[in-house]
C-alpha positions in Angstrom: -2.2 -16.4 12.9 -0.3 -13.2 12.8 -0.7 -10.7 9.9 1.6 -7.7 9.9 -0.9 -5.5 8.0 -3.5 -5.5 5.2 -2.1 -6.1 1.7 -3.1 -3.6 -1.0 -5.6 -6.1 -2.4 -7.2 -6.7 1.1 -7.4 -3.0 1.7 -9.2 -2.6 -1.6 -11.7 -5.2 -0.4 -12.2 -3.3 2.9 -12.7 0.0 1.0 -15.6 -1.6 -0.9 -17.2 -2.5 2.4 -16.8 1.0 3.7 -18.8 2.5 0.9 -22.0 2.1 3.0 -20.7 5.1 5.1 -21.0 7.5 2.2 -23.4 10.4 3.1 -23.3 9.3 6.7 -21.9 11.5 9.5 -19.3 11.2 12.2 -21.0 11.3 15.5 -18.1 10.5 17.9 -14.4 9.7 18.0 -12.5 7.7 20.5 -8.7 7.2 20.9 -8.7 3.7 22.5 -5.0 3.0 22.5 -1.8 4.7 21.3 -2.4 3.7 17.7 -6.1 2.7 17.7 -8.9 5.1 17.0 -12.7 4.4 16.8 -15.0 6.5 14.6 -18.7 6.3 15.4 -20.8 7.1 12.4 -24.5 7.3 11.6 -25.5 6.4 8.0 -29.0 6.9 6.4 -30.9 3.6 6.6 -28.1 1.8 8.4 -27.9 3.5 11.7 -24.8 3.5 13.9 -21.5 2.0 12.6 -18.2 1.7 14.4 -15.1 2.0 12.3 -11.8 0.9 13.9 -8.6 2.4 12.5 -5.2 1.0 13.5 -2.6 2.9 11.3 0.1 0.7 10.0 -2.0 -2.4 10.3 -5.7 -2.3 9.3 -9.2 -0.8 9.6 -12.5 -2.5 9.8 -16.0 -2.3 11.1 -16.4 -3.4 14.7 -19.0 -3.9 17.4 -16.5 -3.5 20.3 -16.1 -0.1 22.0 -13.8 0.8 24.8 -14.2 4.4 26.0 -11.0 5.7 27.6 -11.5 7.9 30.7 -9.7 10.8 29.1 -9.4 11.5 25.4 -6.0 12.3 23.9 -5.2 15.8 22.6 -5.3 14.4 19.1 -8.7 12.9 19.7 -10.0 16.2 21.0 -8.6 17.9 17.9 -10.4 15.4 15.6 -13.6 15.9 17.5 -13.3 19.7 17.1 -13.0 19.6 13.4 -14.9 16.4 12.5 -17.9 16.2 14.9 -21.0 15.9 12.7 -18.9 16.0 9.5 -20.4 14.4 6.5 -18.5 11.5 4.8 -18.4 12.4 1.1 -16.0 9.8 -0.3 -13.8 6.9 0.8 -11.1 5.7 -1.5 -7.7 4.0 -1.8 -4.9 6.2 -3.3 -4.2 4.2 -6.4 -3.2 0.8 -5.2 -1.1 2.2 -2.3 -1.9 1.2 1.3 -3.3 4.7 1.9 -7.0 5.5 2.5 -8.5 8.9 2.0 -11.8 10.0 3.6 -13.2 13.2 2.1 -15.2 15.0 4.9 -17.3 18.1 4.9 -18.6 20.3 7.7 -18.5 24.1 7.2 -15.3 23.4 5.3 -13.8 20.4 3.4 -11.3 18.1 5.1 -9.3 15.0 4.3 -8.6 12.3 6.8 -5.6 10.3 5.4 -4.9 6.8 6.9 -1.5 5.3 6.2 -1.2 1.6 6.6 2.3 1.1 5.4 5.4 1.0 7.7 4.7 2.5 11.2 1.4 4.0 10.0 -0.1 7.4 10.6 -3.4 9.2 10.7 -3.4 12.8 9.3 -6.1 15.4 9.2 -5.7 18.1 6.5 -7.7 21.0 5.1 -8.9 21.1 1.5 -5.5 22.2 0.3 -3.8 19.3 2.2 -2.3 21.5 4.8 -1.9 19.3 7.9 -4.1 20.4 10.8 -3.2 17.5 13.1 -1.7 14.0 13.0 -1.1 11.0 15.1 2.7 11.4 15.1 5.3 13.5 13.3 7.4 11.5 10.9 10.4 12.3 8.7 11.2 10.3 5.6 13.9 10.6 3.0 11.5 12.2 0.5 9.0 14.0 2.8 8.3 15.2 6.2 4.9 14.8 7.8 4.2 17.4 10.5 1.6 19.9 11.5 1.1 23.1 9.4 3.1 21.6 6.5 1.5 20.5 3.3 0.8 16.7 3.2 2.8 15.1 0.4 1.7 11.6 -0.7 4.5 9.1 -1.1 5.8 8.4 -4.6 3.3 6.0 -6.0 4.3 2.5 -7.0 2.9 0.3 -9.7 -0.9 0.3 -9.8 -1.9 -3.3 -10.2 -5.6 -2.4 -10.4 -5.2 -0.7 -13.8 -2.4 -2.8 -15.3 -2.3 -3.6 -19.0 -0.5 -6.6 -20.5 2.0 -4.2 -22.1 2.8 -2.5 -18.7 3.1 -5.9 -17.0 5.5 -7.2 -19.6 7.6 -4.1 -19.3 7.7 -4.4 -15.5 8.8 -8.0 -15.6 11.4 -7.5 -18.3 13.0 -4.8 -16.2 12.6 -6.6 -12.9 15.7 -7.6 -10.9 13.8 -9.8 -8.5 14.8 -13.5 -8.2 11.5 -14.9 -9.5 8.0 -14.1 -10.8 6.2 -14.5 -7.5 8.6 -12.1 -5.7 8.2 -9.6 -8.5 4.4 -9.7 -8.4 4.4 -9.5 -4.6 6.8 -6.5 -4.2 7.2 -4.5 -7.4 3.6 -5.2 -8.5 2.3 -4.7 -4.9 0.1 -7.7 -4.6 1.8 -9.3 -1.6 3.2 -12.8 -1.4 -0.1 -14.7 -0.8 -1.9 -13.4 -3.8 1.2 -13.5 -6.1 1.5 -17.2 -5.3 -2.3 -17.6 -5.8 -2.1 -16.1 -9.3 0.7 -18.5 -10.3 -1.2 -21.5 -8.8 -4.5 -20.7 -10.6 -2.8 -20.4 -14.0 -0.3 -23.2 -13.4 2.7 -20.9 -13.9 5.9 -21.8 -12.3 6.3 -19.2 -9.6 10.1 -19.5 -9.3 10.8 -18.7 -13.0 12.7 -15.5 -13.8 10.4 -12.5 -14.4 12.0 -11.9 -17.8 11.2 -15.4 -18.9 7.4 -15.1 -18.4 5.7 -15.8 -21.8 3.1 -13.5 -23.4 0.3 -16.0 -22.9 1.2 -16.2 -19.2 1.1 -12.4 -18.9 -2.4 -12.5 -20.5 -3.5 -15.0 -17.9 -2.0 -12.9 -15.0 -3.9 -9.8 -16.1 -7.2 -11.7 -16.5 -6.8 -13.2 -13.0 -6.2 -9.8 -11.5 -9.4 -8.5 -13.1 -11.2 -11.6 -11.6 -9.7 -10.7 -8.2 -11.1 -7.2 -8.5 -14.6 -8.6 -9.3 -14.4 -11.0 -6.3 -13.6 -8.1 -3.8 -16.5 -6.0 -4.9 -18.6 -7.9 -2.3 -15.9 -9.6 -0.2 -16.5 -12.2 2.4 -14.3 -13.4 5.2 -12.6 -16.7 4.4 -10.8 -17.9 7.5 -7.8 -20.3 7.2 -5.5 -21.6 9.9 -2.9 -19.0 9.1 -4.7 -16.2 7.3 -7.9 -14.4 6.4 -8.8 -13.6 2.8 -11.6 -11.7 1.1 -12.2 -14.6 -1.4 -11.4 -18.3 -1.3 -8.0 -19.5 -2.2 -7.2 -22.5 -4.5 -6.5 -25.8 -2.8 -7.0 -24.4 0.7 -9.6 -25.6 3.2 -11.4 -22.9 5.1 -12.0 -23.2 8.8 -15.0 -20.9 8.6 -16.5 -18.1 6.7 -18.2 -14.7 7.6 -20.6 -12.5 5.7 -18.0 -9.7 5.4 -14.2 -9.4 5.4 -14.5 -6.8 8.2 -16.3 -9.2 10.4 -13.6 -11.8 10.0 -10.8 -9.3 10.7 -12.6 -7.9 13.8 -13.5 -11.3 15.2 -10.1 -12.9 15.0 -7.8 -9.8 14.9 -4.9 -11.5 13.2 -2.9 -8.3 13.6 -2.9 -8.5 17.4 0.6 -7.9 18.9 1.4 -10.2 21.8 3.0 -8.2 24.6 6.2 -9.4 26.3 4.0 -10.2 29.4 1.6 -12.3 27.3 4.6 -14.1 25.8 5.9 -14.8 29.2 2.6 -16.0 30.4 2.3 -18.4 27.4 5.8 -19.7 28.1 4.9 -20.3 31.8 1.6 -22.0 30.8 3.5 -24.2 28.4 6.0 -25.1 31.1 3.2 -25.8 33.6 1.5 -28.0 31.0 4.7 -30.0 30.4 5.3 -30.4 34.2 1.7 -31.6 34.6 2.2 -34.2 31.9 5.5 -35.3 33.6 3.7 -35.6 36.9 1.0 -37.8 35.3 3.7 -40.0 33.8 5.6 -40.2 37.1 2.4 -41.1 39.0 1.7 -43.9 36.4 5.3 -45.1 36.9 4.9 -45.0 40.7 1.7 -47.0 40.5 3.3 -49.6 38.2 6.4 -50.0 40.5 4.1 -50.2 43.5 2.2 -53.0 41.8 5.5 -54.7 41.0 6.6 -54.4 44.6 3.3 -55.9 45.8 3.6 -58.9 43.4 7.2 -59.5 44.5 6.0 -59.4 48.2 3.1 -61.8 47.4 5.5 -64.2 45.5 8.4 -63.7 47.9 8.8 -67.4 48.8 9.0 -68.9 45.3 11.1 -66.1 44.1 13.6 -66.5 47.0 13.7 -70.2 46.3 14.4 -69.6 42.6 17.2 -67.1 43.5 18.7 -69.7 45.9 18.7 -72.3 43.2 20.4 -70.0 40.7 23.0 -69.0 43.2 23.8 -72.7 44.0 24.0 -73.5 40.3 26.4 -70.6 39.7 28.9 -72.4 42.0 29.1 -75.5 39.8 28.0 -74.5 36.3 28.5 -71.9 33.6 25.8 -69.4 32.9 24.8 -70.9 29.6 24.3 -74.2 31.3 22.2 -72.5 34.0 20.1 -70.9 31.3 19.3 -74.3 29.7 18.2 -75.7 33.1 16.0 -72.6 33.9 14.2 -72.7 30.5 12.7 -76.0 31.5 10.7 -74.3 34.2 7.2 -73.1 33.1 7.3 -69.8 35.1 10.6 -68.8 33.4 9.7 -66.6 30.4 13.1 -65.4 29.3 16.7 -66.0 30.2 19.1 -63.2 29.1 22.6 -64.8 28.9 24.3 -61.6 28.0 22.8 -59.5 30.9 22.6 -62.6 33.1 18.9 -61.9 33.9 15.9 -64.1 34.3 12.3 -63.0 33.5 9.7 -64.7 35.6 5.9 -64.7 35.0 4.2 -63.8 38.3 
């Protein structure tokens, strides 16, 4: 299982789970790895919560905490501004893979988490002027760096608020090769859920976007609304190759968890395997193959050993048979020898082509 990042729909599910943090306070911040931060919060009636944020990939509640010996300068900056800050709101920017935390201390702050592309984590003041960020980035349409105003990326299509009219217009203008691809990319649902919509409604996913009928558009919009209802209280549905916040059609779950966060944190399908781990896995596979080969060789050795012992035990009759065959070869053709040998009970097979005799020992 290897997910690149949360889809827009999956992020919406996580956002719903994060609402329990509202009115809580940030009590500690840890920078665990280069692109992994941990926010410890305390919420009324719920106590301590740990929120893991991995920009560009995912965020979820966790119960694992690794405290680095020395906090990074960015971590220290976040602590300076956000220690004991109240969490006023957590929301997704439209249907973009961007999360905004509205925080308040003596002043108001925004913590913006970007889950698209390389990902980023940005702290701004109430006017969106950047105080600090995980890394400076330059894009075609915007630059993200300290002391500059944070500009949100140009929003795409918001599938959460789509109407039949808007969807019809989008599909008619689409230049994608089929309906599923259009729903996945232009619509922003991702491939898994685009295919699921088609499967549920028995719509041919490979048909051209412009050929989708009005009744099918109606079914697609209704299904999206059902998806939104399902992710209000998401659960973790674990499959062999994915984790989803609600069950998929015609797919057998391996297991389920009470929350989507729990499933993500337990299995971590976004984990990047380092070159060293890949090498170790390759070596382990080679060792396993060699061990299997050794077992087969040992079995072969044992079999040949037993054959040798039998030949030794039956040496006299075998030698006698060999002598008879050699004598017959002097006066008869091999096919005639074969007929003679087949009369013997111990002779199981005579291979005239290969000139071999199979004897039952």
